[in-house]
C-alpha positions as CSV (number, residue, x, y, z in Angstrom):
1,M,-18.4,-8.3,3.5
2,I,-15.0,-7.4,4.8
3,Y,-12.2,-10.1,5.1
4,I,-9.3,-9.6,7.5
5,I,-6.3,-11.1,5.8
6,N,-2.9,-11.7,7.4
7,K,-0.7,-10.8,4.4
8,P,2.6,-12.6,4.3
9,S,5.8,-10.8,3.5
10,G,6.9,-11.2,-0.1
11,I,3.6,-10.6,-2.0
12,S,1.9,-7.4,-3.0
13,S,-1.4,-6.2,-1.7
14,F,-2.7,-6.5,-5.3
15,H,-1.7,-10.2,-5.4
16,A,-3.4,-10.8,-2.0
17,V,-6.7,-9.3,-3.5
18,K,-6.3,-11.4,-6.6
19,E,-5.9,-14.6,-4.6
20,L,-8.9,-13.8,-2.4
21,K,-11.1,-13.2,-5.4
22,R,-10.0,-16.5,-6.8
23,I,-10.5,-18.4,-3.5
24,L,-13.9,-16.9,-2.8
25,N,-15.0,-16.8,-6.4
26,V,-16.0,-13.2,-6.4
27,K,-15.6,-10.7,-9.2
28,K,-15.0,-7.5,-7.3
29,A,-12.7,-6.8,-4.4
30,G,-10.5,-4.0,-3.1
31,H,-8.0,-3.7,-0.2
32,C,-8.2,-1.0,2.4
33,G,-4.7,0.5,2.6
34,T,-1.7,-0.8,0.7
35,L,0.9,-3.0,2.4
36,D,4.3,-3.0,0.7
37,P,5.5,-6.5,-0.6
38,L,8.1,-6.5,2.2
39,A,5.4,-5.8,4.9
40,S,3.2,-8.4,6.5
41,G,0.1,-8.2,8.7
42,M,-3.5,-7.0,8.6
43,L,-5.0,-6.2,5.2
44,P,-8.7,-5.7,5.2
45,I,-10.3,-6.5,1.9
46,C,-13.9,-5.7,0.9
47,I,-15.7,-7.7,-1.7
48,N,-18.6,-7.0,-4.1
49,E,-20.8,-4.1,-3.0
50,S,-18.9,-3.7,0.3
51,T,-16.2,-2.0,-1.8
52,K,-18.3,1.1,-1.5
53,F,-17.2,1.4,2.1
54,V,-13.4,1.1,1.6
55,Q,-13.0,4.9,2.3
56,Y,-14.3,4.4,5.8
57,I,-11.5,2.0,6.6
58,I,-8.6,3.7,4.8
59,S,-9.1,6.9,6.8
60,N,-8.7,5.1,10.1
61,R,-5.6,4.8,12.3
62,K,-3.1,1.9,12.0
63,K,-0.5,0.3,14.2
64,Y,2.8,-1.1,13.0
65,D,5.8,-3.0,14.4
66,V,8.9,-1.9,12.6
67,E,12.6,-2.9,12.7
68,M,15.1,-0.5,11.1
69,M,18.8,-0.7,10.4
70,L,21.0,2.2,11.3
71,G,24.0,3.3,9.1
72,Q,22.4,2.5,5.8
73,S,20.2,4.3,3.3
74,T,18.4,2.9,0.3
75,D,16.5,4.3,-2.6
76,S,13.2,2.6,-1.5
77,Y,13.8,3.3,2.2
78,D,13.8,-0.5,2.9
79,I,16.2,-3.4,2.5
80,T,14.8,-4.3,-0.9
81,G,16.2,-1.2,-2.5
82,K,19.6,-0.2,-3.7
83,I,22.0,1.1,-1.1
84,T,22.6,4.8,-1.6
85,A,24.8,5.6,1.4
86,T,26.5,4.0,4.4
87,K,27.7,5.9,7.5
88,P,29.2,4.9,10.9
89,Y,26.7,4.8,13.7
90,S,28.7,3.5,16.7
91,H,29.0,7.0,18.2
92,L,25.2,7.1,18.9
93,T,24.1,6.4,22.4
94,H,21.0,4.5,23.4
95,D,19.5,7.8,24.6
96,D,20.3,9.6,21.3
97,I,18.4,7.0,19.3
98,I,15.3,6.9,21.6
99,A,15.2,10.7,21.8
100,A,15.3,11.0,18.0
101,I,12.6,8.4,17.5
102,Q,10.3,10.0,20.1
103,S,10.8,13.4,18.5
104,F,8.6,12.3,15.6
105,K,5.5,12.0,17.7
106,G,2.7,14.5,17.0
107,V,1.6,16.3,13.8
108,S,4.2,16.8,11.1
109,Q,4.7,17.1,7.3
110,Q,6.0,13.9,5.6
111,T,7.1,13.3,2.1
112,P,6.2,9.8,0.7
113,P,8.9,7.6,-0.7
114,N,9.5,7.7,-4.5
115,F,8.9,4.0,-4.5
116,S,5.2,4.3,-3.6
117,A,1.8,3.7,-5.3
118,I,1.0,7.4,-5.5
119,H,-0.3,8.5,-8.9
120,I,1.6,11.0,-10.9
121,N,0.1,12.0,-14.3
122,G,-1.5,8.6,-14.7
123,Q,1.5,6.6,-13.6
124,R,2.5,5.1,-10.2
125,A,5.5,6.8,-8.5
126,Y,7.3,3.5,-8.2
127,Q,7.1,3.0,-12.0
128,L,8.7,6.4,-12.6
129,A,11.4,5.6,-9.9
130,R,12.2,2.3,-11.6
131,Q,12.7,4.2,-14.9
132,N,15.1,6.6,-13.0
133,K,12.9,9.5,-13.9
134,T,13.2,12.7,-11.8
135,F,10.0,13.8,-10.0
136,E,8.9,15.3,-6.7
137,L,6.2,14.2,-4.4
138,A,4.3,16.7,-2.3
139,S,4.6,16.4,1.5
140,R,1.4,15.7,3.5
141,Q,0.3,16.2,7.0
142,I,0.5,13.1,9.2
143,Q,0.1,12.3,12.8
144,I,2.1,9.9,15.0
145,D,0.0,9.2,18.1
146,L,2.3,6.8,19.9
147,I,5.8,5.3,19.6
148,D,6.7,2.7,22.2
149,H,8.4,-0.6,22.8
150,I,11.7,0.8,21.5
151,K,14.5,-1.7,21.6
152,V,18.1,-1.0,20.5
153,E,20.4,-3.9,19.6
154,N,23.6,-2.7,18.0
155,H,22.6,-1.3,14.5
156,C,19.0,-2.7,14.6
157,V,16.2,-0.7,16.3
158,S,12.6,-1.9,16.7
159,F,9.6,0.0,17.9
160,S,5.8,0.2,17.5
161,V,3.9,3.0,15.9
162,I,0.2,4.1,16.0
163,C,-0.3,6.6,13.2
164,S,-2.9,8.4,11.0
165,K,-3.9,7.5,7.4
166,G,-1.3,8.4,4.8
167,T,1.7,7.8,7.0
168,Y,4.6,5.9,5.4
169,I,6.6,4.0,7.9
170,R,9.5,3.8,5.4
171,S,9.6,7.6,5.2
172,L,9.4,7.8,9.0
173,V,12.4,5.5,9.3
174,N,14.3,7.4,6.6
175,D,13.6,10.7,8.4
176,I,14.8,9.3,11.7
177,G,18.0,8.2,10.0
178,N,18.5,11.7,8.5
179,F,17.8,13.3,11.9
180,L,20.5,11.1,13.4
181,N,22.8,11.9,10.4
182,V,23.6,8.2,9.9
183,G,20.8,7.0,7.6
184,A,18.3,4.2,8.3
185,T,16.2,1.8,6.3
186,V,13.4,-0.6,7.1
187,K,14.4,-4.2,7.7
188,T,11.0,-5.7,8.7
189,L,7.5,-4.2,8.9
190,H,4.3,-5.7,10.3
191,R,0.9,-4.1,10.5
192,T,-0.7,-5.1,13.8
193,W,-4.1,-3.6,13.3
194,V,-6.3,-1.2,11.3
195,E,-9.2,0.5,13.2
196,P,-11.8,-0.7,14.0
197,F,-10.4,-4.3,13.6
198,H,-8.1,-4.3,16.7
199,H,-9.4,-7.6,18.0
200,Q,-10.6,-9.3,14.9
201,K,-9.1,-12.6,13.9
202,Q,-6.8,-12.4,10.9
203,F,-6.9,-15.2,8.3
204,D,-4.2,-16.6,6.0
205,I,-5.4,-16.2,2.5
206,D,-5.3,-19.9,1.7
207,S,-7.5,-20.8,4.7
208,I,-10.3,-18.2,4.4
209,T,-13.9,-19.0,3.6
210,L,-16.9,-16.9,2.6
211,S,-18.3,-17.3,6.2
212,D,-15.3,-15.5,7.6
213,G,-16.4,-12.1,6.4
214,I,-17.4,-9.2,8.7
215,S,-20.3,-6.9,8.1
216,P,-19.4,-3.3,7.2
217,A,-21.7,-2.2,10.0
218,I,-18.7,-2.5,12.3
219,L,-17.3,0.7,10.7
220,F,-20.1,2.8,12.2
221,D,-21.0,3.6,15.8
222,E,-24.7,3.5,15.3
223,T,-27.0,0.8,13.8
224,I,-30.7,0.8,13.3
225,T,-33.0,-2.0,12.1
226,L,-35.8,-1.1,9.6
227,D,-38.6,-3.0,7.9
228,Q,-37.9,-4.1,4.4
229,I,-40.3,-1.6,2.8
230,D,-38.5,1.3,4.5
231,I,-35.1,-0.1,3.3
232,Q,-36.5,-0.3,-0.2
233,R,-37.4,3.3,-0.1
234,L,-33.9,4.2,1.1
235,Q,-32.5,2.1,-1.7
236,S,-34.5,4.1,-4.2
237,G,-33.2,7.4,-2.8
238,Q,-36.1,8.4,-0.6
239,T,-35.6,9.6,3.0
240,H,-37.1,8.1,6.1
241,Q,-38.4,9.9,9.1
242,C,-37.0,8.5,12.3
243,E,-36.6,10.1,15.7
244,I,-33.5,8.8,17.4
245,N,-31.4,10.1,20.3
246,I,-28.1,10.7,18.4
247,P,-26.4,13.8,17.2
248,D,-27.2,15.3,13.8
249,N,-24.9,14.5,10.9
250,T,-24.2,11.0,12.3
251,L,-23.6,8.1,9.8
252,I,-25.8,5.2,10.7
253,A,-25.6,1.6,9.5
254,I,-28.9,0.2,8.3
255,S,-29.9,-3.5,8.9
256,N,-32.9,-5.6,8.2
257,H,-34.7,-7.9,10.5
258,N,-32.4,-10.8,9.5
259,N,-29.5,-8.7,10.8
260,Q,-28.1,-8.1,7.3
261,F,-26.2,-4.9,6.6
262,C,-28.1,-2.9,3.9
263,G,-26.1,0.4,3.7
264,I,-25.6,3.7,5.6
265,C,-27.7,6.8,6.0
266,R,-26.9,10.2,7.4
267,Y,-29.1,11.3,10.3
268,Q,-30.2,15.0,10.2
269,D,-33.2,16.7,12.0
270,G,-35.1,13.4,12.6
271,I,-34.6,12.2,9.0
272,L,-32.5,9.4,7.6
273,K,-31.0,10.4,4.3
274,P,-29.5,7.5,2.2
275,K,-25.7,7.9,1.8
276,K,-24.6,4.5,0.4
277,M,-27.2,1.7,0.1
278,L,-26.6,-1.8,-1.1
279,Q,-28.9,-2.9,-3.9
280,H,-28.3,-6.6,-3.4
281,V,-28.3,-7.8,0.2
282,T,-26.9,-11.2,0.9
């Protein structure tokens, strides 16, 4: 099952997973896209065998509400870091700021912050950064689909962003500050949603129960119900002949007659080929 957590600011995503495991009394859990300790908002967490489907959430788009401070740069690109530079910003007009922010829409290359969870030779980047070690992170292609609700109040600017996987909002804010030549850092960050959970209820960690989980079937556009004997064949790696009116190469969620999610198959030429099947359906 997947649990939609409303992570508070001030705790790490790892801590949120640890707390959920304790509350639900499960041994295995994994979050679907890290939220910084400063950040709050939607954090999907998969438990037990559903962790097999984390990749189908991480690759989806996300929406954030961000507030940034102009005139200040930090080593972590947010207010928790050390101030590395300050510059005057009063010469900037409202139009200057809006135009700069909007210029980041579309496809671009972005370099992640040094204070990030990216692995470098077996270590996290933030661990190396805390040790003041010198290293470079490769840039990556990202896509900003939408930037709106821009509000400018003195040195604080807030806006909403819909973006692709791998986008670091802290890097976006830092890049906007560099573009304006005044510096900028994240003051607050809230993740509004992760596809496809736009309208799903978010739960505080301390109030969640086992019954609040969502089936991983929501991640896939097509679902088919099969008899138990056919599901068992798929679980053992066999294929299943099934004529359905959907395009080839489609991933399909498989459920049993109790409406329980059993895994996913790839549909090709009238045949279901098991992709990831659960061995223990609950």
